[in-house]
C-alpha positions as CSV (number, residue, x, y, z in Angstrom):
1,M,-242.1,27.8,18.9
2,N,-243.8,29.1,15.8
3,D,-245.0,27.0,12.8
4,K,-242.2,28.2,10.6
5,Q,-239.6,26.8,13.0
6,T,-241.5,23.5,13.2
7,I,-241.8,23.0,9.4
8,N,-238.3,24.2,8.6
9,P,-236.0,23.1,11.5
10,S,-233.3,25.7,11.7
11,W,-229.5,25.3,11.9
12,L,-229.7,26.9,15.3
13,K,-231.4,23.8,16.7
14,I,-228.5,21.7,15.4
15,A,-226.0,24.2,16.8
16,K,-227.6,23.7,20.2
17,L,-227.2,20.0,19.9
18,V,-223.7,19.9,18.6
19,P,-222.2,23.3,19.5
20,S,-219.2,25.2,18.3
21,L,-216.5,23.7,20.6
22,G,-214.4,26.9,20.2
23,I,-214.3,26.6,16.4
24,F,-213.6,30.3,16.1
25,A,-210.2,29.8,17.6
26,S,-209.2,27.8,14.5
27,A,-209.9,30.9,12.5
28,I,-208.5,33.6,14.7
29,L,-205.4,31.8,15.6
30,G,-204.7,31.1,12.0
31,D,-201.0,31.7,11.7
32,A,-200.7,29.2,8.8
33,F,-197.7,31.0,7.3
34,A,-194.4,29.3,6.9
35,H,-194.0,27.3,10.1
36,H,-197.1,28.2,12.0
37,V,-200.4,26.2,12.1
38,S,-203.9,26.9,13.1
39,V,-204.9,25.9,16.6
40,G,-208.6,25.1,17.2
41,G,-211.1,22.7,18.6
42,A,-213.0,20.0,16.8
43,S,-215.8,21.6,14.8
44,A,-219.1,20.4,16.0
45,D,-221.2,23.4,14.9
46,A,-223.8,23.1,12.2
47,G,-222.9,24.9,9.0
48,P,-219.2,25.8,8.4
49,I,-216.1,23.9,9.6
50,N,-213.4,26.5,9.6
51,T,-215.6,29.6,9.4
52,V,-217.0,30.8,12.7
53,S,-220.7,30.5,13.2
54,P,-222.5,33.1,15.3
55,E,-224.6,30.5,17.1
56,T,-224.1,29.6,20.7
57,I,-225.0,26.5,22.8
58,D,-227.8,26.3,25.3
59,K,-227.4,27.4,28.9
60,G,-226.0,24.6,31.1
61,R,-224.8,22.4,28.1
62,W,-221.2,21.1,27.7
63,S,-219.4,20.1,24.6
64,V,-216.2,18.3,24.0
65,G,-214.2,17.7,20.8
66,V,-210.9,16.7,19.3
67,R,-209.6,18.2,16.1
68,T,-206.5,17.4,14.0
69,Q,-205.0,19.7,11.4
70,I,-202.3,18.8,8.9
71,I,-200.4,21.2,6.7
72,N,-198.1,19.8,4.0
73,Y,-195.6,22.4,2.7
74,D,-193.9,22.7,-0.7
75,S,-190.5,21.8,0.8
76,F,-187.1,23.3,-0.2
77,S,-184.5,20.9,-1.3
78,D,-181.0,20.9,0.2
79,T,-179.7,22.4,-3.0
80,E,-182.2,25.3,-2.9
81,L,-181.3,26.0,0.7
82,E,-177.6,26.0,-0.2
83,N,-178.3,28.4,-3.1
84,F,-180.1,30.7,-0.8
85,A,-177.1,30.7,1.5
86,S,-174.7,31.4,-1.4
87,A,-176.8,34.4,-2.3
88,G,-176.4,35.8,1.2
89,V,-179.9,34.7,2.5
90,E,-179.1,32.6,5.5
91,E,-182.3,33.0,7.5
92,V,-184.4,30.8,5.2
93,H,-185.8,27.8,6.9
94,N,-187.7,24.8,5.6
95,T,-190.5,22.7,7.2
96,N,-191.9,19.6,5.5
97,A,-195.1,19.4,7.4
98,A,-196.9,20.5,10.6
99,Y,-199.6,18.8,12.7
100,V,-201.8,20.0,15.5
101,A,-204.0,17.8,17.6
102,S,-206.2,19.9,19.9
103,F,-208.8,19.1,22.6
104,A,-211.7,21.6,23.1
105,L,-214.2,22.1,25.9
106,E,-217.1,24.5,25.9
107,Y,-219.9,25.5,28.3
108,G,-223.1,27.5,27.8
109,V,-223.2,30.2,30.5
110,T,-226.4,31.6,29.0
111,D,-228.3,30.8,25.8
112,D,-226.3,33.7,24.2
113,L,-222.9,33.3,25.9
114,S,-220.6,30.4,25.7
115,V,-217.0,30.1,27.0
116,G,-214.4,27.5,26.1
117,L,-210.9,26.2,26.5
118,I,-208.6,24.8,23.8
119,A,-205.4,22.7,24.5
120,P,-203.2,21.9,21.5
121,Y,-200.3,19.5,20.9
122,V,-198.0,20.6,18.1
123,L,-195.7,18.7,15.8
124,R,-193.4,20.1,13.1
125,Y,-191.3,17.9,10.9
126,G,-188.3,18.3,8.7
127,I,-186.9,21.6,9.9
128,R,-183.8,22.5,7.9
129,E,-181.8,25.7,7.1
130,G,-179.0,26.8,4.8
131,E,-175.8,28.4,6.1
132,L,-172.3,29.3,5.0
133,E,-169.6,27.3,6.7
134,N,-166.2,28.8,6.1
135,G,-167.6,30.2,2.9
136,I,-169.1,26.9,1.8
137,P,-173.0,26.7,1.6
138,E,-174.4,23.8,3.5
139,A,-178.0,22.6,4.3
140,H,-178.3,21.6,7.9
141,G,-181.1,19.4,9.3
142,L,-182.3,20.7,12.6
143,G,-184.8,17.9,13.4
144,D,-188.4,17.9,14.5
145,V,-190.3,19.7,17.2
146,R,-193.2,18.4,19.3
147,G,-194.8,19.5,22.5
148,F,-197.8,21.2,24.1
149,G,-198.8,24.5,22.7
150,D,-200.4,27.6,24.4
151,L,-203.8,27.2,26.0
152,T,-206.5,29.5,24.6
153,L,-209.6,30.8,26.4
154,T,-212.5,31.7,24.2
155,A,-215.8,33.5,24.5
156,K,-218.7,34.0,22.1
157,Y,-221.6,36.4,22.8
158,R,-224.6,36.4,20.5
159,V,-225.9,39.9,20.1
160,F,-229.0,38.8,18.3
161,N,-230.3,35.7,16.5
162,H,-231.9,35.1,13.1
163,E,-235.2,33.9,14.5
164,E,-236.0,37.4,15.5
165,N,-233.7,39.4,13.2
166,P,-232.6,39.2,9.6
167,F,-229.4,37.3,10.6
168,S,-227.5,36.2,13.7
169,L,-224.5,38.2,14.9
170,A,-222.0,37.3,17.6
171,L,-219.0,39.0,19.2
172,L,-215.8,36.9,19.6
173,A,-213.1,37.2,22.2
174,G,-210.2,35.1,23.4
175,L,-206.9,35.1,25.1
176,Q,-203.9,32.9,24.2
177,I,-202.0,32.0,27.5
178,P,-198.3,31.3,27.4
179,T,-198.4,27.8,28.8
180,G,-196.8,26.1,25.8
181,E,-193.2,24.7,25.6
182,T,-190.6,27.2,24.4
183,N,-187.3,25.4,25.2
184,K,-187.1,22.7,22.6
185,L,-183.7,22.0,21.2
186,A,-182.6,21.2,17.7
187,D,-180.4,18.2,16.8
188,D,-177.3,20.4,17.0
189,G,-178.1,21.2,20.7
190,N,-179.1,24.8,20.1
191,R,-182.5,26.1,21.1
192,F,-185.1,26.3,18.3
193,E,-186.2,29.8,17.4
194,T,-189.5,30.8,18.9
195,E,-191.3,30.5,15.5
196,F,-190.7,26.7,15.6
197,Q,-191.5,26.2,19.3
198,P,-194.9,24.6,20.3
199,G,-195.6,27.7,22.5
200,S,-195.1,31.4,21.9
201,G,-194.3,32.6,25.4
202,S,-196.7,35.6,24.9
203,W,-200.1,36.7,26.0
204,N,-202.2,37.3,22.9
205,P,-205.7,38.8,23.0
206,I,-208.2,37.9,20.3
207,F,-211.3,39.7,19.1
208,G,-213.7,39.5,16.2
209,V,-217.2,39.2,14.9
210,A,-219.3,36.5,13.2
211,A,-222.6,36.6,11.3
212,G,-224.8,34.0,9.6
213,R,-228.2,33.1,8.3
214,P,-229.9,29.8,7.4
215,V,-232.2,29.8,4.4
216,G,-234.0,26.4,4.3
217,P,-231.3,23.7,4.0
218,I,-228.6,26.3,3.1
219,S,-226.6,28.2,5.7
220,V,-224.3,31.1,5.0
221,N,-221.7,32.3,7.6
222,G,-218.8,34.7,7.7
223,N,-216.4,36.0,10.3
224,V,-213.5,38.4,10.7
225,S,-211.1,38.2,13.7
226,Y,-207.8,39.7,14.8
227,T,-205.1,38.3,17.1
228,L,-202.8,40.9,18.7
229,A,-199.4,39.4,19.3
230,T,-197.1,40.5,22.1
231,E,-193.5,39.9,22.7
232,G,-192.8,36.4,24.0
233,A,-190.0,33.9,24.4
234,Q,-186.5,34.9,23.2
235,N,-187.7,38.5,22.7
236,T,-189.8,37.4,19.7
237,N,-193.1,38.8,18.5
238,L,-194.6,36.4,16.1
239,G,-196.8,39.1,14.5
240,D,-200.4,40.0,14.5
241,N,-202.9,37.9,12.5
242,L,-206.1,38.8,10.7
243,A,-208.4,36.0,9.7
244,Y,-211.4,36.3,7.3
245,N,-213.7,33.5,6.3
246,I,-216.9,32.7,4.6
247,G,-218.7,29.4,4.3
248,V,-221.8,28.0,2.6
249,S,-223.3,24.7,3.8
250,Y,-226.1,22.5,2.4
251,R,-227.8,20.0,4.7
252,I,-229.0,16.6,3.6
253,G,-231.4,15.1,6.2
254,K,-233.2,16.5,9.1
255,G,-230.6,16.4,11.9
256,A,-232.1,17.3,15.3
257,H,-235.2,19.5,15.9
258,T,-237.8,20.2,18.5
259,H,-241.6,20.0,17.9
260,D,-244.2,22.4,19.1
261,D,-245.1,20.1,22.0
262,G,-241.4,20.2,23.2
263,A,-240.6,16.7,21.9
264,F,-237.0,16.4,20.7
265,E,-235.9,14.2,17.8
266,R,-232.6,13.2,16.4
267,H,-232.0,12.2,12.8
268,Q,-228.9,11.6,10.7
269,A,-227.7,14.5,8.6
270,L,-224.9,15.2,6.2
271,D,-223.6,18.8,5.6
272,L,-221.9,19.7,2.3
273,V,-219.6,22.6,3.0
274,L,-217.6,25.0,0.8
275,E,-215.4,27.7,2.4
276,L,-213.0,30.5,1.6
277,N,-210.4,30.8,4.4
278,G,-208.0,33.8,4.3
279,E,-205.3,35.2,6.5
280,W,-202.9,38.1,6.7
281,Q,-199.9,37.6,8.9
282,E,-197.6,40.4,10.1
283,R,-193.8,40.0,9.8
284,E,-192.2,38.4,12.8
285,R,-189.7,40.5,14.7
286,I,-187.0,39.6,17.2
287,G,-186.2,42.6,19.4
288,A,-186.4,45.5,17.0
289,A,-185.4,43.5,13.9
290,F,-188.0,42.3,11.4
291,D,-187.7,38.9,9.7
292,E,-188.1,39.7,6.0
293,N,-188.9,36.1,5.3
294,S,-192.1,35.9,7.3
295,G,-195.7,37.1,7.1
296,G,-197.9,37.7,4.1
297,T,-201.3,36.7,2.9
298,Q,-202.9,33.3,2.0
299,L,-206.4,32.3,0.7
300,F,-207.6,28.7,0.7
301,I,-210.7,27.1,-0.9
302,A,-211.9,24.3,1.4
303,P,-214.6,21.8,0.5
304,G,-215.7,19.6,3.4
305,L,-218.2,17.2,4.9
306,R,-219.9,16.8,8.3
307,Y,-221.9,13.8,9.5
308,V,-224.3,14.2,12.4
309,S,-225.4,11.0,14.1
310,T,-228.6,10.1,15.8
311,Q,-226.6,9.5,19.1
312,G,-225.6,13.2,19.3
313,W,-222.0,13.0,18.1
314,N,-220.6,14.3,14.8
315,S,-217.5,14.2,12.7
316,H,-216.1,16.4,10.0
317,V,-213.3,16.6,7.4
318,S,-212.1,19.6,5.4
319,V,-209.4,19.9,2.7
320,G,-208.0,23.3,2.0
321,F,-206.2,24.2,-1.3
322,P,-204.3,27.5,-1.6
323,I,-205.7,29.6,-4.4
324,Q,-203.6,32.7,-3.6
325,E,-200.3,33.1,-1.7
326,D,-198.4,36.3,-1.4
327,L,-195.7,35.6,1.2
328,N,-192.9,38.0,2.2
329,G,-189.4,37.1,1.2
330,I,-188.6,33.4,0.8
331,Q,-190.9,30.9,2.5
332,N,-192.5,27.5,2.1
333,D,-195.7,27.6,0.1
334,S,-198.6,25.4,1.4
335,D,-199.5,22.4,-0.7
336,V,-202.7,21.4,1.2
337,R,-204.3,21.9,4.6
338,I,-206.4,19.1,6.0
339,S,-208.5,19.1,9.2
340,F,-210.7,16.4,10.7
341,G,-212.3,15.8,14.0
342,V,-215.1,14.5,16.2
343,G,-217.3,16.2,18.8
344,A,-220.3,15.7,21.0
345,S,-222.4,17.6,23.6
346,F,-224.3,16.8,26.7
């Protein structure tokens, strides 16, 4: 290890202590539009919280984490739903809030390759719709949905690192496996549409790229990733998703670092994080018919904090506020998107 690394412990050393735990899945499975929510592991990576870091964990190391995400929507009133139905728009739905709690496990195959698994549990509350009953507009409460979502396999391969190059760069890949529940019933006894189900019923490949560079206590990271949706339950294709993120972090404290003699030290640290998290979502289609009230673009600004302990565990919280929403048709806007979690490695 050179003197520069000793004097200025890099974010990479922290990433090796508290690794990514599949954080990139929370970006590339974004799907935050209308009734969908991000699915990802607890962020334990140094630097950003929602943005993907290019750093990987050491060979032979494991990491575990739990992450919870809450999305609160700008709900439609019953009167608004009835007015939509009166205007001939009967496919408009409302969701009050959505929650996802996910468990993540990751393993370092080599120093430059890590693989992971993410298992989510999904809850959606306050699902309602407006319909015409014998020519009279009515708002119907359909109830809530809860259940296990689709498992996601993840992989991150670091092409080169910032210690030997101007910045770090990693290739991202993943596969969403249709293990989630797709047969949940509404209060009226009918099956919920696939967009409300915990699972999709489809095999969805994911690919992307992440880059980053630490400069003293500041770390800058960015990523772009794409989820290719296929047809799943009830002949429904939920639509492709493009996620784009950038995050800037400032570290207060030393965190963990290794000396020239190989001695390893842990210190407390606090990361101040500011991110821009954006998504484009393709329109949903059932068979050959597109849902005009689905898809669009959103951009969130998300300040956050991460605490790194001397015992090797860490915790984080991030609060995202929409600064731009261009949704197709009539959909719930997002009020706020909150994520928090804990993680550790061994």
